[in-house]
C-alpha positions in Angstrom: 0.0 0.0 0.0 3.0 2.3 -0.2 3.2 4.6 -3.2 6.7 4.7 -4.7 7.3 8.1 -6.3 11.0 7.5 -7.3 12.1 10.7 -5.4 11.0 10.9 -1.8 9.8 7.3 -1.4 12.1 5.0 -3.3 13.5 1.5 -3.7 17.2 0.7 -4.2 16.5 1.2 -8.0 16.0 4.9 -7.6 18.0 5.9 -4.5 21.3 6.4 -6.4 19.7 9.0 -8.6 19.6 11.5 -5.7 21.9 14.5 -6.3 22.4 15.3 -2.7 22.2 13.7 0.8 18.8 13.9 2.5 18.9 15.3 6.0 17.0 12.3 7.3 16.0 8.9 5.9 13.8 6.1 7.1 14.7 2.6 5.9 11.8 0.2 5.9 13.1 -3.4 6.1 16.2 -4.5 8.0 17.5 -7.2 5.7 20.8 -7.0 3.8 19.8 -4.3 1.4 18.2 -2.1 4.1 21.2 -2.5 6.5 23.8 -1.9 3.7 22.2 1.4 2.7 21.8 2.4 6.3 25.6 1.7 6.7 26.4 3.8 3.6 24.5 6.9 4.6 25.6 6.7 8.2 29.2 6.5 7.0 28.9 9.9 5.2 27.6 11.4 8.4 25.2 13.8 6.7 21.9 11.9 7.2 20.0 11.0 10.3 19.1 7.3 9.7 16.1 5.4 11.1 15.7 1.7 10.3 12.7 -0.4 11.2 11.7 -4.0 11.0 8.7 -6.0 12.4 11.1 -8.8 13.5 12.6 -8.8 17.0 16.0 -7.9 15.5 17.6 -6.7 12.3 19.0 -9.4 9.9 16.5 -12.0 11.3 17.9 -14.8 9.1 21.2 -14.6 11.1 21.9 -15.7 14.7 21.0 -13.3 17.5 24.6 -12.6 18.5 25.5 -11.5 15.0 22.4 -9.3 14.7 23.0 -7.7 18.1 26.7 -7.0 17.3 25.7 -5.2 14.1 22.8 -3.4 16.0 25.2 -2.1 18.7 27.6 -0.8 16.0 24.7 0.9 14.2 23.6 2.6 17.4 27.1 3.8 18.1 27.1 5.3 14.6 23.9 7.2 15.4 21.4 4.9 13.5 18.0 4.8 15.2 16.9 1.1 15.2 13.2 0.5 15.6 12.9 -3.1 16.8 9.7 -5.1 16.6 8.0 -2.2 14.9 5.2 -2.5 12.5 4.8 0.2 9.8 1.2 1.5 10.2 1.4 4.1 7.5 3.8 6.1 5.3 2.8 9.1 3.3 4.1 12.2 1.5 4.0 15.5 3.2 4.8 19.0 2.0 8.3 18.7 3.5 9.0 15.1 3.0 7.7 11.8 4.5 5.7 11.0 7.6 5.5 7.5 8.9 3.8 5.9 11.8 5.0 2.8 13.6 3.6 0.5 16.3 6.1 -1.2 18.6 6.7 -2.3 22.2 6.4 1.4 23.3 3.1 1.9 21.5 2.5 4.1 18.4 4.9 6.8 17.2 4.7 9.3 14.3 7.9 10.6 12.9 8.8 13.0 10.0 11.8 12.5 7.7 12.9 13.9 4.4 12.9 10.6 2.4 12.1 6.9 2.7 13.8 3.8 1.3 11.6 0.7 1.0 13.7 -2.4 1.3 11.2 -5.1 2.2 12.3 -7.6 -0.5 11.6 -8.4 -4.1 9.2 -10.7 -5.9 10.0 -12.4 -9.3 8.4 -11.0 -12.4 6.8 -14.3 -13.4 3.2 -13.2 -13.5 1.6 -13.1 -17.0 4.3 -15.3 -18.6 2.0 -18.4 -18.8 4.5 -20.6 -17.1 1.8 -22.6 -15.2 0.0 -23.4 -18.5 3.1 -25.3 -19.8 3.6 -27.1 -16.4 6.3 -24.9 -14.8 5.7 -24.9 -11.1 5.9 -21.7 -9.1 6.2 -21.3 -5.3 4.0 -19.1 -3.1 6.1 -16.0 -3.8 6.0 -16.6 -7.6 9.5 -18.0 -7.8 10.2 -20.7 -10.4 10.6 -24.2 -8.7 13.8 -25.8 -10.0 16.1 -28.7 -9.3 19.7 -27.7 -10.1 18.4 -25.0 -12.5 15.9 -27.3 -14.3 12.2 -26.9 -13.9 9.7 -29.7 -14.0 9.4 -29.1 -17.8 12.6 -30.8 -19.1 13.4 -28.1 -21.7 12.8 -25.1 -19.4 15.5 -23.8 -17.1 15.7 -20.9 -14.7 18.6 -19.2 -13.0 19.1 -16.3 -10.7 16.7 -14.3 -8.6 13.7 -15.7 -10.4 14.1 -18.9 -8.5 14.1 -17.1 -5.2 16.6 -19.6 -3.6 19.7 -17.4 -3.0 19.3 -13.8 -4.4 23.0 -13.0 -5.1 24.7 -11.9 -8.3 27.5 -14.5 -8.0 24.9 -17.3 -7.5 22.9 -16.1 -10.5 26.1 -16.2 -12.7 26.9 -19.7 -11.4 23.4 -20.9 -12.0 23.3 -19.4 -15.5 26.5 -21.3 -16.5 25.2 -24.5 -14.9 21.9 -24.2 -16.8 23.5 -23.7 -20.2 25.9 -26.6 -19.6 22.9 -28.9 -18.7 21.1 -27.7 -21.8 23.9 -28.9 -24.0 24.5 -32.2 -22.2 27.8 -31.3 -20.6 26.8 -32.9 -17.2 28.1 -30.2 -14.9 28.8 -30.9 -11.2 25.8 -30.1 -9.0 25.8 -26.7 -7.4 26.5 -27.1 -3.7 24.4 -24.4 -2.2 25.7 -24.9 1.3 29.1 -23.9 0.1 28.1 -20.5 -1.3 29.7 -17.6 0.5 28.4 -14.0 0.8 29.5 -10.7 2.2 27.3 -8.1 3.9 28.9 -4.7 3.5 27.8 -3.4 6.9 29.5 -1.7 9.8 31.1 -4.0 10.9 31.6 -6.1 7.7 29.9 -9.6 7.9 30.9 -12.7 5.9 29.0 -15.9 5.8 29.1 -19.4 4.4 27.1 -22.6 5.2 24.6 -22.7 8.0 24.3 -20.7 11.2 23.0 -22.0 14.5 19.3 -21.2 13.9 19.4 -22.9 10.5 21.1 -26.0 12.0 18.4 -26.2 14.6 15.6 -25.8 12.0 17.1 -28.6 9.9 17.6 -30.8 12.9 21.4 -31.0 12.5 23.4 -31.8 15.7 26.3 -29.4 15.8 29.2 -28.1 17.8 30.0 -24.4 17.8 33.0 -22.2 18.7 32.9 -18.4 19.0 36.1 -16.4 19.3 35.9 -12.6 19.9 38.1 -10.4 17.8 39.7 -9.1 21.0 41.7 -12.4 21.0 42.8 -12.2 17.3 46.2 -10.8 16.8 45.4 -8.9 13.6 42.4 -7.3 15.1 44.4 -6.2 18.1 47.1 -4.7 15.9 44.4 -2.8 13.9 42.8 -1.6 17.2 39.5 -2.9 15.8 38.3 -5.6 18.2 34.5 -5.3 17.8 33.0 -8.5 16.4 33.7 -12.2 16.4 34.2 -15.4 14.5 31.8 -18.4 14.8 32.5 -21.8 13.4 30.0 -24.7 13.2 30.9 -28.3 12.7 29.0 -31.6 13.0 28.9 -33.1 16.4 30.1 -36.6 15.4 33.7 -37.3 14.4 35.4 -36.5 12.0 33.5 -33.2 12.5 32.5 -31.9 9.1 32.5 -28.2 8.7 29.0 -26.8 8.5 29.3 -23.0 8.5 31.3 -19.9 9.4 30.3 -16.4 10.3 32.8 -13.6 10.6 32.0 -10.1 12.0 34.6 -7.4 11.7 37.2 -5.9 9.5 38.5 -8.0 6.6 35.7 -10.6 7.3 35.5 -11.4 3.6 39.2 -12.6 3.6 38.3 -15.5 5.8 35.4 -17.0 4.0 36.4 -18.5 0.7 38.8 -21.1 2.1 36.0 -22.4 4.3 33.6 -22.4 1.4 36.0 -24.6 -0.5 36.4 -27.0 2.4 32.6 -27.3 2.8 32.3 -27.9 -1.0 35.0 -30.6 -0.7 33.6 -32.2 2.5 36.4 -30.9 4.7 36.7 -31.4 8.5 38.1 -29.5 11.4 41.4 -31.2 11.1 41.9 -29.6 7.7 41.6 -26.1 9.2 43.8 -26.9 12.2 46.7 -28.5 10.1 46.8 -25.7 7.5 49.5 -23.1 8.1 47.7 -19.7 8.3 49.6 -16.4 7.7 50.5 -14.3 10.7 49.1 -12.0 11.7 45.9 -12.5 9.8 42.2 -12.6 10.6 42.1 -16.2 9.4 44.1 -17.2 12.4 40.8 -16.7 14.3 39.2 -19.4 12.2 42.0 -21.8 13.0 41.6 -21.0 16.7 37.9 -21.8 16.5 38.7 -25.2 15.0 41.2 -25.8 17.7 38.6 -24.9 20.4 36.3 -27.5 19.0 39.1 -30.1 18.8 40.3 -29.3 22.4 43.7 -28.0 21.2 43.4 -24.3 21.7 45.7 -22.4 24.0 42.8 -20.1 24.7 40.8 -21.4 27.7 37.2 -20.4 28.5 38.1 -20.6 32.2 40.8 -18.0 31.7 39.2 -15.5 29.3 35.5 -16.1 30.2 32.5 -16.6 28.0 32.5 -12.9 27.0 35.5 -13.7 24.8 35.2 -17.5 24.1 32.3 -19.9 23.7 32.4 -23.6 22.9 29.2 -25.6 23.0 26.7 -27.9 21.3 23.3 -27.6 19.7 
């Protein structure tokens, strides 16, 4: 029910056409796109930022500790985070945009200069007649595929239209895979659990594989180690110790690697090696026995593996659970 006017109320398609910074901006939707643009505008320091989401926390698809870490950083940067807030109305005024929200403290009405709507996308599949030829669509209109192939053997789909993982690198990979299947080249299956992503936030976030809440939803028994950046030599040298590394592995030996989350500077430098190991069926021993450069953020990944293997020099009883965590789920 929100009218997009491409100037004061916009999506990410229109926002970069602005010729100047707004004095204030409300971001509706606290997923990756909403949080990344909040980070961008806050970094320039010329716009008062409000971000809201009806979920209990921003980035609701990630674990609570990650979301809280980013939220704390946002609030230090002056971003006003409306948690568990439902957008009641949003409309144009003579001076900008007025929005009303309902949250734990009741209803509030606020005025800002502009609004960014970042509540997600839907595939443009309506009106194509896909159902008439037997192509199945899910509830959101996404094309149902198995390794890029639909239920109609000669019809393939790749990228955001499948609504599996809406990332540019995944779309490119799926496009190549689809064409190779069309021409009978029998490509290797796409291993979606090994796809890595970067969230350009403050602090930077990198992810691959599953997190704790995903492992619980799938019924996967796991072990988890969390190491705060305050114990990573490179972070200490950079005087940037906000954030952490979190490594998940299967509970049973030989402890297959399930996922990694890194929050902090140079997070993206840690992720691809773990993505490769997940793709190849790697285990904790593979991380531990690899010689990591020093000082580097990736040493934190190695230390997480050693925590899970019981070989770390860092002890929870010494540093406490504020800096270290090792447990099961």
